[in-house]
C-alpha positions in Angstrom: -55.5 104.3 -91.6 -52.3 104.6 -93.6 -49.3 102.3 -93.1 -45.8 102.4 -94.6 -45.6 100.6 -98.0 -41.9 99.9 -97.9 -42.3 96.5 -96.1 -45.4 95.4 -98.1 -43.4 93.2 -100.5 -41.7 91.3 -97.7 -43.0 87.7 -97.4 -43.9 86.5 -94.0 -40.9 85.6 -91.8 -39.6 82.0 -92.2 -40.8 80.4 -89.0 -44.4 81.6 -89.1 -44.5 80.3 -92.7 -43.1 77.0 -91.4 -45.8 76.8 -88.7 -48.5 77.5 -91.4 -47.1 74.7 -93.5 -46.8 72.1 -90.8 -49.0 72.7 -87.8 -52.2 71.7 -89.5 -50.8 68.1 -89.8 -50.1 65.6 -87.1 -46.4 64.6 -86.8 -45.8 61.0 -87.9 -43.6 60.3 -84.8 -42.4 62.1 -81.7 -41.4 65.5 -83.0 -37.7 66.3 -83.6 -37.0 70.0 -84.2 -34.1 70.5 -86.6 -35.5 73.7 -88.1 -34.2 76.5 -85.9 -30.5 77.3 -85.3 -30.8 77.3 -81.5 -27.6 75.7 -80.1 -28.2 73.0 -77.5 -24.6 72.2 -76.5 -23.7 72.9 -72.8 -23.4 76.5 -71.7 -20.1 77.5 -70.1 -20.0 76.1 -66.6 -18.7 79.3 -65.0 -21.7 81.3 -66.2 -23.8 81.1 -63.0 -20.9 82.1 -60.7 -20.1 85.2 -62.8 -23.7 86.2 -63.0 -24.2 85.8 -59.2 -21.1 87.9 -58.5 -22.4 90.7 -60.7 -26.1 90.6 -59.9 -26.0 94.0 -58.1 -25.6 95.6 -61.6 -29.3 95.1 -62.2 -29.8 98.1 -59.9 -28.3 100.6 -62.4 -28.6 101.6 -66.0 -26.1 99.6 -68.1 -23.2 101.2 -70.0 -24.6 102.1 -73.3 -21.7 101.1 -75.6 -20.5 98.3 -73.3 -18.5 98.2 -70.1 -14.8 98.8 -70.4 -14.2 95.2 -69.2 -16.4 93.8 -71.9 -15.0 96.0 -74.7 -11.5 95.0 -73.6 -12.4 91.3 -73.6 -13.7 91.6 -77.1 -10.7 93.6 -78.3 -8.4 90.9 -76.8 -10.4 88.1 -78.5 -10.1 89.8 -81.9 -6.4 90.1 -81.4 -6.0 86.4 -80.4 -8.4 85.1 -83.1 -7.4 87.3 -86.1 -4.0 88.7 -85.2 -5.4 92.3 -85.6 -5.5 95.1 -83.0 -8.9 96.8 -82.8 -9.1 99.2 -80.0 -12.1 99.4 -77.7 -13.1 102.8 -79.2 -13.9 100.9 -82.4 -16.1 98.3 -80.7 -19.7 98.4 -79.4 -21.5 95.7 -77.4 -24.8 94.5 -79.0 -28.0 93.2 -77.6 -27.7 90.3 -80.0 -26.2 90.4 -83.5 -29.6 91.1 -85.1 -29.7 94.5 -83.4 -26.3 95.3 -85.0 -27.1 94.0 -88.4 -30.3 96.1 -88.5 -29.0 99.3 -86.8 -25.7 99.4 -88.7 -27.6 99.8 -91.9 -29.7 102.6 -90.4 -26.6 104.3 -89.1 -24.5 104.0 -92.2 -26.7 103.9 -95.3 -27.0 107.4 -96.9 -30.3 108.8 -98.2 -28.9 108.8 -101.8 -25.9 107.5 -103.7 -24.7 109.6 -106.5 -28.1 111.3 -106.6 -30.0 108.0 -106.8 -31.6 105.5 -104.4 -28.8 103.6 -102.7 -28.5 99.8 -103.0 -27.7 97.3 -100.3 -26.4 94.0 -101.6 -27.1 90.7 -100.0 -26.6 87.0 -100.8 -29.7 85.0 -101.8 -30.6 83.0 -99.6 -29.8 85.0 -96.5 -30.6 86.0 -93.0 -33.9 87.9 -93.3 -32.9 90.9 -91.2 -30.7 92.1 -94.1 -33.6 92.9 -96.3 -35.8 94.6 -93.8 -32.8 96.7 -92.7 -32.3 97.9 -96.2 -35.9 98.8 -96.7 -36.1 100.6 -93.3 -33.2 102.8 -94.5 -34.9 103.6 -97.7 -32.4 101.5 -99.8 -33.1 99.0 -102.6 -32.2 95.5 -101.5 -30.5 93.6 -104.4 -30.5 89.8 -104.0 -27.5 88.1 -105.5 -27.6 84.3 -105.9 -25.3 82.3 -103.6 -25.8 78.9 -105.2 -23.8 75.9 -106.2 -22.6 77.7 -109.3 -21.0 80.5 -107.3 -19.7 78.3 -104.5 -22.6 79.3 -102.3 -21.1 82.8 -102.0 -22.4 85.8 -103.9 -20.5 87.0 -107.0 -21.0 90.8 -106.4 -18.3 91.6 -109.0 -20.6 90.2 -111.8 -23.3 92.9 -111.1 -23.8 95.7 -113.6 -21.7 98.8 -113.0 -24.9 100.8 -112.6 -25.8 98.7 -109.5 -22.3 98.8 -108.0 -22.1 102.6 -108.4 -25.3 102.9 -106.3 -24.2 100.4 -103.7 -23.8 101.8 -100.2 -23.4 98.5 -98.2 -22.9 94.9 -99.0 -23.7 92.0 -96.6 -21.5 88.9 -96.6 -22.2 86.0 -94.1 -19.2 83.8 -93.7 -19.5 81.1 -92.6 -22.7 81.3 -94.6 -26.1 80.6 -93.2 -27.6 78.4 -94.5 -25.0 76.8 -96.8 -21.9 76.6 -94.6 -19.6 78.1 -97.2 -16.5 80.0 -96.1 -15.0 83.1 -97.7 -11.3 82.5 -98.4 -8.6 85.0 -98.1 -8.8 85.4 -101.9 -12.6 86.0 -101.8 -12.3 88.6 -99.1 -9.4 90.3 -101.0 -11.4 90.5 -104.2 -14.5 91.8 -102.4 -12.5 94.4 -100.4 -11.0 95.6 -103.7 -14.4 95.9 -105.3 -15.6 97.9 -102.3 -12.7 100.2 -102.5 -13.2 100.7 -106.2 -16.9 101.5 -106.0 -16.9 103.2 -102.5 -19.2 101.0 -100.5 -18.9 99.3 -97.1 -19.0 95.6 -96.3 -21.0 94.3 -93.3 -19.6 90.9 -92.4 -22.0 88.7 -90.5 -19.5 86.3 -88.7 -21.7 84.7 -86.1 -20.7 81.1 -87.1 -17.0 81.9 -87.1 -16.1 79.5 -84.3 -17.8 76.4 -85.7 -15.8 74.9 -88.5 -14.7 71.6 -90.0 -11.0 71.8 -90.8 -9.6 75.3 -90.1 -10.8 78.6 -88.5 -12.5 80.7 -91.1 -10.7 83.9 -92.3 -12.4 87.0 -90.9 -13.0 90.4 -92.6 -10.8 92.3 -90.0 -8.0 89.8 -90.7 -8.4 90.1 -94.5 -8.7 93.9 -94.4 -5.6 94.3 -92.3 -3.6 92.1 -94.7 -4.9 94.0 -97.7 -4.3 97.5 -96.1 -8.0 98.3 -96.6 -9.3 101.5 -95.1 -10.9 100.5 -91.7 -13.9 102.6 -92.5 -14.7 100.2 -95.3 -15.4 97.2 -93.1 -17.8 96.2 -90.3 -17.6 93.0 -88.4 -20.5 91.6 -86.4 -20.3 88.5 -84.1 -22.1 87.1 -81.1 -21.9 84.6 -78.3 -25.1 82.8 -79.4 -23.3 80.2 -81.5 -19.8 80.5 -80.2 -20.8 79.9 -76.5 -24.2 78.3 -76.9 -25.9 81.3 -75.3 -28.7 82.5 -77.7 -30.7 83.7 -74.7 -27.9 85.9 -73.4 -28.4 88.3 -76.4 -24.8 89.4 -76.5 -22.7 90.3 -79.5 -20.5 93.1 -80.8 -19.9 95.3 -83.8 -16.4 96.4 -84.8 -15.9 99.2 -87.3 -13.8 102.2 -88.4 -13.7 105.3 -86.1 -16.2 107.4 -88.0 -18.6 104.4 -88.7 -18.4 103.6 -85.0 -19.2 107.1 -84.0 -22.4 107.0 -86.1 -23.3 103.5 -84.8 -22.9 104.6 -81.2 -24.8 107.8 -81.8 -27.8 105.8 -83.0 -27.5 103.4 -80.1 -27.7 106.4 -77.7 -31.1 107.3 -79.0 -32.6 104.0 -80.1 -30.6 101.1 -78.7 -31.2 98.6 -75.9 -27.9 98.1 -74.0 -27.3 94.7 -72.3 -27.7 94.7 -68.5 -24.3 95.0 -66.8 -24.5 91.6 -65.1 -25.0 90.0 -68.5 -22.1 92.1 -69.8 -20.0 90.6 -67.1 -21.0 87.1 -68.2 -20.2 88.0 -71.8 -16.7 89.3 -70.9 -16.0 86.0 -69.2 -17.1 84.1 -72.2 -15.0 86.1 -74.7 -12.0 85.4 -72.5 -12.5 81.6 -72.3 -11.7 79.2 -75.1 -12.1 75.9 -73.3 -15.8 75.8 -73.6 -15.6 76.8 -77.2 -13.1 74.0 -78.0 -15.4 71.5 -76.4 -18.4 72.6 -78.4 -16.4 72.6 -81.6 -15.4 69.0 -81.0 -19.0 68.1 -80.8 -19.9 69.8 -84.0 -17.0 68.2 -85.8 -18.3 64.8 -84.7 -21.7 65.8 -86.2 -20.0 66.7 -89.5 -18.6 63.2 -89.6 -22.0 61.8 -88.7 -23.8 63.7 -91.4 -21.1 62.7 -94.0 -21.5 59.0 -93.0 -25.3 59.0 -93.3 -25.8 61.4 -96.2 -22.5 61.3 -98.1 -23.9 59.2 -101.0 -27.0 61.4 -101.5 -26.7 63.0 -104.9 -25.7 66.6 -104.6 -24.8 66.4 -100.9 -22.0 68.6 -99.8 -21.1 68.7 -96.1 -20.7 72.3 -94.7 -17.3 73.8 -94.4 -18.4 75.6 -91.2 -21.5 76.5 -89.2 -24.0 73.9 -88.0 -26.5 73.7 -90.9 -26.9 71.0 -93.6 -28.2 72.4 -96.9 -29.7 69.4 -98.5 -30.8 69.2 -102.2 -34.4 68.1 -102.8 -36.8 68.4 -105.7 -39.0 70.8 -103.7 -38.2 72.2 -100.3 -41.8 72.7 -99.1 -42.9 69.3 -100.2 -39.9 67.7 -98.6 -40.5 69.5 -95.3 -44.1 68.5 -95.2 -43.4 64.9 -96.1 -40.8 64.7 -93.3 -43.2 66.1 -90.7 -46.1 63.9 -91.7 -44.1 60.7 -92.0 -41.3 61.1 -89.3 -42.2 64.1 -87.1 -38.9 65.8 -88.2 -39.1 69.6 -88.5 -36.8 71.2 -91.1 -37.0 74.5 -92.9 -37.7 74.8 -96.6 -34.8 76.6 -98.3 -37.1 78.9 -100.2 -38.2 80.6 -97.0 -34.6 81.9 -96.6 -34.4 83.2 -100.2 -36.2 85.7 -102.5 -37.9 85.1 -105.8 -36.0 86.8 -108.6 -36.1 86.7 -112.4 -33.8 83.7 -112.2 -36.0 81.9 -109.5 -35.5 81.3 -105.8 -32.1 79.7 -105.2 -33.3 78.1 -102.0 -36.3 76.4 -103.5 -34.5 73.1 -104.1 -33.2 72.7 -100.6 -34.1 72.1 -97.0 -32.0 73.5 -94.1 -31.3 71.2 -91.2 -29.9 72.5 -88.0 -27.5 70.0 -86.4 -28.3 71.2 -82.9 -29.8 68.1 -81.3 -27.8 65.6 -79.2 -25.7 63.2 -81.3 -27.9 60.2 -80.8 -31.0 62.2 -81.6 -29.3 63.7 -84.7 -28.1 60.3 -85.9 -31.6 58.8 -85.6 -33.2 61.9 -87.3 -30.8 61.9 -90.2 -31.2 58.2 -90.8 -35.0 58.6 -90.9 -34.7 61.7 -93.0 -32.6 59.8 -95.6 -35.0 56.9 -95.6 -38.0 59.3 -96.1 -36.5 61.6 -98.8 -33.9 59.6 -100.7 -34.1 55.8 -100.3 
């Protein structure tokens, strides 16, 4: 029986690889999971009431692109957060951001670029859906190192002109998963100019935008408005998973230019899975409320201070600018993850599982990723034991 070959070179997904690495060994202590980015801060306290009031909506098919109320709530949030007006006609509700990241590539990547196979650029390491989306669209994924030398953001401008001329789409995650780096106004401005010059679109994965150390990160919609960039050039994707501690709600949005949005909505009409309307009502309430977001942010900012205090003298340690991951340098990520599990029962993710091997190596190989999602006392204990195991 024949199967498609385009996915054959993809390594196994990160978490099955982690299970294969660790699960044959007994944990040294009571397990503490710091490997997956599943927020554990309190959910909004109004959630149950909103859901109960909208429960009758389960008896009908949901609005495919998003209810008018949800789309307006998202539009209003974009205006408050970034000072940019994006009308509801340029927004679509998502069943989780991963749907948007994948399907936006399918909807917008052409079959060819100047008569050749199109390229989709992505940072390395990166969120794994970027690569499989590119392959599903028939494009060539090009992995661009986002390492310490580049400030943990990809230097797309340094690519050969032959690659840039074939580029149809470029992913940028800011705040970055896993490194916590943030694209500045200047970085966005340069990338937008590069996209204009070579005629490609930018897909901004901004799911960690509301978790930050010192200042709210600049967003692509904000930067594009300031630069006067063609709205068709930029796509912003965000969600409530991290902002509102609701990974199980599976609610996000994509914002794009009018023609790009027409194509994204057209694909959703055939192949999408819209969010049930009671959940859309919950999502609208969450986008309108900032109190729960501020409370969660304060907890994360305490965790930054905690990590700095415990790990600040570790050679190469750099606390994240944003997001909730620590990207810790180690001689070998797999060996460190296995040692932590066997000695301390602490589960972390080898950085290489988030990267791709290239001619220059895998830029994640010398790191482990730690999700600061546990309660403060658990996290403090875990980081102290981690330091003692790996560094002292």
